[in-house]
Each structure stands twice: as C-alpha cells, then as structure tokens.
C-alpha positions as CSV (number, residue, x, y, z in Angstrom):
1,X,9.0,53.2,-17.6
2,X,8.2,50.5,-15.1
3,X,4.6,50.4,-16.2
4,X,5.7,50.0,-19.8
5,X,8.0,47.1,-18.9
6,X,5.2,45.5,-16.9
7,X,2.9,45.8,-19.9
8,X,5.5,44.3,-22.2
9,X,6.0,41.3,-19.8
10,X,2.3,40.7,-19.6
11,X,2.0,40.7,-23.4
12,X,5.0,38.4,-23.7
13,X,3.4,35.9,-21.2
14,X,0.1,36.0,-23.1
15,X,1.8,35.5,-26.4
16,X,3.8,32.5,-25.0
17,X,0.7,31.0,-23.6
18,X,-1.3,31.4,-26.8
19,X,1.5,29.8,-28.8
20,X,2.0,26.9,-26.4
21,X,-1.1,24.7,-26.7
22,X,0.4,22.3,-24.2
23,X,0.7,24.9,-21.4
24,X,-2.8,24.4,-20.0
25,X,-2.5,20.6,-20.3
26,X,0.8,20.7,-18.4
27,X,-0.8,22.6,-15.5
28,X,-3.8,20.3,-15.5
29,X,-1.5,17.2,-15.4
30,X,0.2,18.4,-12.3
31,X,-3.2,18.5,-10.6
32,X,-4.6,15.1,-11.7
33,X,-3.1,13.4,-8.6
34,X,-4.2,16.0,-6.1
35,X,-6.6,13.5,-4.6
36,X,-3.5,11.8,-3.1
37,X,-2.2,14.9,-1.3
38,X,-4.1,14.5,1.9
39,X,-3.7,10.8,2.2
40,X,0.0,10.9,1.5
41,X,0.5,13.9,3.8
42,X,-1.3,12.0,6.6
43,X,0.7,8.8,6.0
44,X,4.0,10.7,6.1
45,X,3.4,13.4,8.7
46,X,0.6,12.3,11.0
47,X,1.8,10.9,14.4
48,X,-1.5,8.9,14.4
49,X,-0.3,6.9,11.4
50,X,3.0,6.1,13.2
51,X,1.1,5.2,16.3
52,X,-1.2,2.8,14.4
53,X,1.8,0.9,13.1
54,X,3.3,0.6,16.6
55,X,-0.1,-0.5,17.9
56,X,-0.5,-3.1,15.2
57,X,2.9,-4.6,15.6
58,X,2.8,-4.5,19.4
59,X,-0.4,-6.5,19.2
60,X,1.2,-8.8,16.7
61,X,3.8,-9.7,19.3
62,X,1.2,-10.4,21.9
63,X,-0.8,-12.6,19.5
64,X,2.2,-14.4,18.3
65,X,3.1,-15.5,21.8
66,X,-0.5,-16.7,22.4
67,X,-0.7,-18.5,19.0
68,X,2.6,-20.2,19.7
69,X,1.3,-21.4,23.1
70,X,-2.0,-22.6,21.5
71,X,-0.4,-24.4,18.6
72,X,-0.8,-28.2,18.4
73,X,0.9,-28.4,15.0
74,X,4.4,-29.9,14.6
75,X,5.2,-27.9,11.5
76,X,7.8,-25.1,11.7
77,X,6.2,-21.8,12.5
78,X,5.9,-18.8,10.3
79,X,4.5,-15.3,10.0
80,X,3.6,-14.0,6.5
81,X,3.9,-10.3,5.7
82,X,3.1,-8.2,2.7
83,X,5.9,-5.8,1.8
84,X,4.7,-2.4,0.5
85,X,3.1,-0.2,3.2
86,X,3.5,-3.2,5.5
87,X,7.2,-3.5,6.1
88,X,8.5,-1.0,3.5
89,X,7.3,2.7,3.2
90,X,6.8,3.7,-0.4
91,X,5.1,7.0,0.3
92,X,7.9,9.0,-1.4
93,X,6.7,7.4,-4.7
94,X,3.2,8.7,-4.0
95,X,4.6,12.1,-3.2
96,X,6.4,12.1,-6.5
97,X,3.2,11.4,-8.3
98,X,1.4,14.3,-6.5
99,X,4.2,16.7,-7.3
100,X,4.6,15.7,-11.0
101,X,1.1,14.7,-11.8
102,X,2.4,11.5,-13.5
103,X,0.1,8.6,-13.4
104,X,1.3,5.2,-12.0
105,X,3.1,3.1,-14.5
106,X,5.3,0.0,-14.2
107,X,8.2,2.0,-15.5
108,X,7.9,4.7,-12.9
109,X,7.3,2.1,-10.1
110,X,10.4,0.1,-11.2
111,X,12.4,3.3,-11.2
112,X,11.5,3.8,-7.6
113,X,12.0,0.2,-6.4
114,X,15.2,0.0,-8.3
115,X,16.7,2.5,-5.9
116,X,16.1,0.1,-3.0
117,X,15.6,3.2,-0.9
118,X,12.3,2.5,0.9
119,X,12.5,2.9,4.7
120,X,11.1,0.4,7.2
121,X,7.6,1.1,8.5
122,X,7.4,1.8,12.2
123,X,7.6,-1.3,14.4
124,X,7.9,-3.8,11.5
125,X,11.5,-4.7,11.9
126,X,11.2,-4.9,15.7
127,X,8.3,-7.3,15.3
128,X,10.0,-9.6,12.8
129,X,13.1,-9.7,14.9
130,X,11.0,-10.7,17.9
131,X,9.4,-13.4,15.8
132,X,12.8,-14.7,14.8
133,X,13.8,-14.8,18.5
134,X,10.9,-17.1,19.1
135,X,12.0,-19.5,16.3
136,X,9.4,-18.2,13.8
137,X,10.4,-17.6,10.2
138,X,9.2,-14.7,8.1
139,X,7.8,-15.1,4.5
140,X,7.4,-12.1,2.4
141,X,4.4,-12.4,0.0
142,X,4.1,-9.3,-2.2
143,X,2.6,-8.3,-5.5
144,X,5.8,-6.8,-6.6
145,X,6.9,-8.4,-9.8
146,X,9.3,-11.3,-9.7
147,X,11.6,-9.1,-11.8
148,X,12.0,-7.0,-8.7
149,X,13.3,-9.8,-6.5
150,X,16.9,-8.7,-6.4
151,X,16.3,-5.0,-5.6
152,X,13.6,-5.9,-3.1
153,X,15.9,-8.3,-1.2
154,X,18.6,-5.6,-1.4
155,X,16.3,-3.1,0.3
156,X,15.1,-5.6,3.0
157,X,18.7,-6.7,3.7
158,X,20.0,-3.1,4.0
159,X,17.4,-2.5,6.7
160,X,18.3,-5.6,8.6
161,X,15.1,-7.6,8.0
162,X,15.3,-11.3,8.9
163,X,14.9,-14.1,6.3
164,X,15.5,-11.7,3.4
165,X,16.5,-14.4,1.0
166,X,15.0,-16.0,-2.1
167,X,13.7,-19.0,-0.1
168,X,11.4,-16.6,1.9
169,X,10.2,-14.2,-0.7
170,X,7.2,-14.9,-3.0
171,X,6.5,-12.2,-5.6
172,X,3.8,-12.0,-8.3
173,X,4.1,-14.1,-11.4
174,X,0.7,-14.3,-13.1
175,X,-1.9,-13.2,-10.5
176,X,-2.2,-10.7,-7.8
177,X,-4.4,-13.1,-5.7
178,X,-2.0,-14.5,-3.1
179,X,-3.8,-17.8,-2.3
180,X,-1.4,-20.1,-4.2
181,X,1.6,-18.4,-2.6
182,X,0.1,-18.6,0.9
183,X,-0.7,-22.3,0.4
184,X,2.9,-22.9,-0.6
185,X,4.0,-21.6,2.8
186,X,1.3,-23.5,4.7
187,X,2.4,-26.7,3.0
188,X,5.6,-26.6,5.0
189,X,4.9,-24.2,7.9
190,X,2.1,-23.3,10.3
191,X,1.2,-19.7,9.6
192,X,0.6,-18.0,13.0
193,X,0.2,-14.3,11.8
194,X,-0.5,-12.6,8.5
195,X,0.2,-8.9,8.3
196,X,-0.7,-6.5,5.5
197,X,-2.3,-3.2,4.5
198,X,-4.9,-4.9,2.3
199,X,-7.4,-7.5,3.6
200,X,-6.7,-9.6,0.5
201,X,-3.3,-10.3,2.1
202,X,-5.1,-12.6,4.6
203,X,-7.5,-14.7,2.7
204,X,-9.0,-15.0,-0.8
205,X,-12.5,-14.6,0.5
206,X,-11.8,-10.9,1.2
207,X,-11.1,-10.3,-2.5
208,X,-14.7,-9.9,-3.4
209,X,-16.0,-6.5,-2.3
210,X,-18.9,-6.3,-4.7
211,X,-21.5,-6.6,-2.0
212,X,-21.5,-3.5,0.4
213,X,-17.8,-3.0,-0.1
214,X,-17.1,-6.4,1.6
215,X,-18.1,-5.1,5.0
216,X,-20.1,-8.2,5.9
217,X,-17.1,-10.5,5.2
218,X,-14.9,-8.5,7.5
219,X,-17.6,-8.4,10.1
220,X,-18.0,-12.2,10.0
221,X,-14.3,-12.6,10.7
222,X,-13.9,-9.8,13.2
223,X,-12.4,-12.1,15.8
224,X,-9.4,-12.8,13.5
225,X,-8.3,-9.2,13.4
226,X,-5.6,-8.7,16.0
227,X,-5.5,-12.4,16.6
228,X,-4.3,-13.8,13.3
229,X,-4.7,-10.9,10.9
230,X,-2.8,-7.7,11.5
231,X,-4.0,-4.8,9.3
232,X,-1.8,-1.8,8.7
233,X,-3.0,1.7,7.6
234,X,-2.8,2.7,4.0
235,X,-5.1,5.5,2.8
236,X,-3.1,6.2,-0.4
237,X,-4.0,3.3,-2.6
238,X,-5.5,-0.3,-2.5
239,X,-8.0,-2.6,-4.0
240,X,-10.6,-0.9,-1.8
241,X,-10.7,1.9,-4.3
242,X,-11.7,-0.3,-7.2
243,X,-15.3,-0.6,-5.9
244,X,-15.8,3.1,-6.5
245,X,-14.8,2.5,-10.2
246,X,-17.4,-0.3,-10.5
247,X,-14.9,-2.5,-12.3
248,X,-14.4,-0.1,-15.2
249,X,-11.0,0.3,-16.7
250,X,-9.5,3.0,-18.8
251,X,-11.1,5.8,-16.9
252,X,-9.6,9.3,-17.1
253,X,-8.3,11.0,-13.9
254,X,-11.3,13.3,-14.1
255,X,-13.8,10.4,-14.3
256,X,-12.1,8.6,-11.4
257,X,-12.3,11.7,-9.2
258,X,-16.0,12.1,-10.0
259,X,-16.7,8.4,-9.2
260,X,-14.7,8.8,-5.9
261,X,-17.0,11.7,-4.9
262,X,-20.1,9.8,-5.9
263,X,-19.2,6.9,-3.7
264,X,-19.0,9.1,-0.6
265,X,-22.1,9.6,1.5
266,X,-22.9,12.7,3.5
267,X,-25.1,13.6,6.4
268,X,-28.1,14.3,4.1
269,X,-28.2,10.6,3.2
270,X,-28.2,9.7,6.9
271,X,-30.6,12.3,8.2
272,X,-33.8,12.8,6.2
C-alpha cells in the first residue's frame, strides 16, 4: 500500500511539473543571484570584515589628528563619507536578493531603504563622533536618490550619527559622479578625510577603470590611502564589476556570470 501511495505521489508531482511551465523558471530565478552568496556571507559573518572596518576607522582617527595639525587653511574642517557600506550596512538587502533570486530594482531598493533599518558599520559612528569632538563636521555624499533623503536621515539619526540633517547630506540628482557635490563641500570647508567603499568616492580620476582596471591610477596615489582616503571593504557590488561587463548593458544573469568568470585569471595564465 505504501509503495502504491509513493507511486501516486510521484505521478502527481510529475503531472504538476509538466503542467506548470513556470516551475523550472522559478527554480532558475532563485539561483540567478547565487554569485552574491559568498561575498554577502563574508560581509555578514567574517570577523575579518569587521576587523577591516575597525582598522580603517582607527586609522582614520589617527590621520584626522595629523591632518588637523598640518592644516594651514582657515576654512571650517570636514570629513566626507559615503553612506552605503561605509556608514550603513545594507547586506540584508543583498541577502534578500540571494534568497529570492530577484534582481536589483529601484522599487526593491526603495522598499528596503524605506524601512530605515540599516545598522551602522563597525567603527563608523565612533569615528564620526571623534571627528565631531575635534570640531570637524561630517558631510554625507551618497548615490542614494534625493527622494530617499527623509528615510536616510531617519536611519542615520536613529543610530546617533552626527550632522544628520539636510545641510550635511548630498544625494544623487542627475549623475552618480560625486565631483560637483564634493566641490560644493570644499567651497566652504577644508575636507581632511574622505571615506567610502568605492574609489570613485574620493576623486573623479578614479572613475575611469578602462585601462588595466584602474590599477595604475590607484598605484600613483598610494600615499593618499590611509592618509586622506579611507577605503572600506565591499565585495558584494560596486563600479569595479562593470569592467567585467565591458560597458555592455542589458546582459542576462547568465551572460554576466560568464563574463565574471572570463575576467578571472588562474595559475595557468601566470605559470607557463
């Protein structure tokens, strides 16, 4: 009797699958963001990631004191920070994408930011409060949309971040390049430290990665990292990934994964 019931169940499952043309697609869709699994897991659960944040912000304190002492400028002092994956942790959004297979969209992103539930990254609040104690203002320059101003400030205020007000937040209007917004701050303040998870957060010259992934540009400014530029870890997403796609848009998840693999190099390319 049990064998008969088992056979009936198998037939029922097969029938359901054959009559549901979307079933295979649904399974595939849940896998299309699998490439994010390891990077998001590392970001959320690796003590090394946490340690890197503390290391970066500890060094930022040290450099801020030095830069203050070296300053010959009479302007008020400022630090400029990015928001996402710099002072706010949005990895739960990436985890949601992994589990559901849903691709990034403005609607989904706004659903997340609208919750104002992101937590502070390790060491970020401590550093900005330290800067405040030294008379240094914080400006938040982010590529979140200006339509997210209210919920972003709500999130920052709830966590106790200093200078979380409309005068100190510059979100994206028409371009993701932050030069104009940085210049707006430098018109009135001397920027002593810039912190971000993307090198484009520091200077427009880092935006072009078309030649050897932008490595030479970074190498030529290596003395600035740790001194004026504080970089934070983010293996989950970033403009660094666009180089693998060679500027192409509208690629399918499968095409993107193939291009990611093609951009890697293995030991056979190094050892002939």
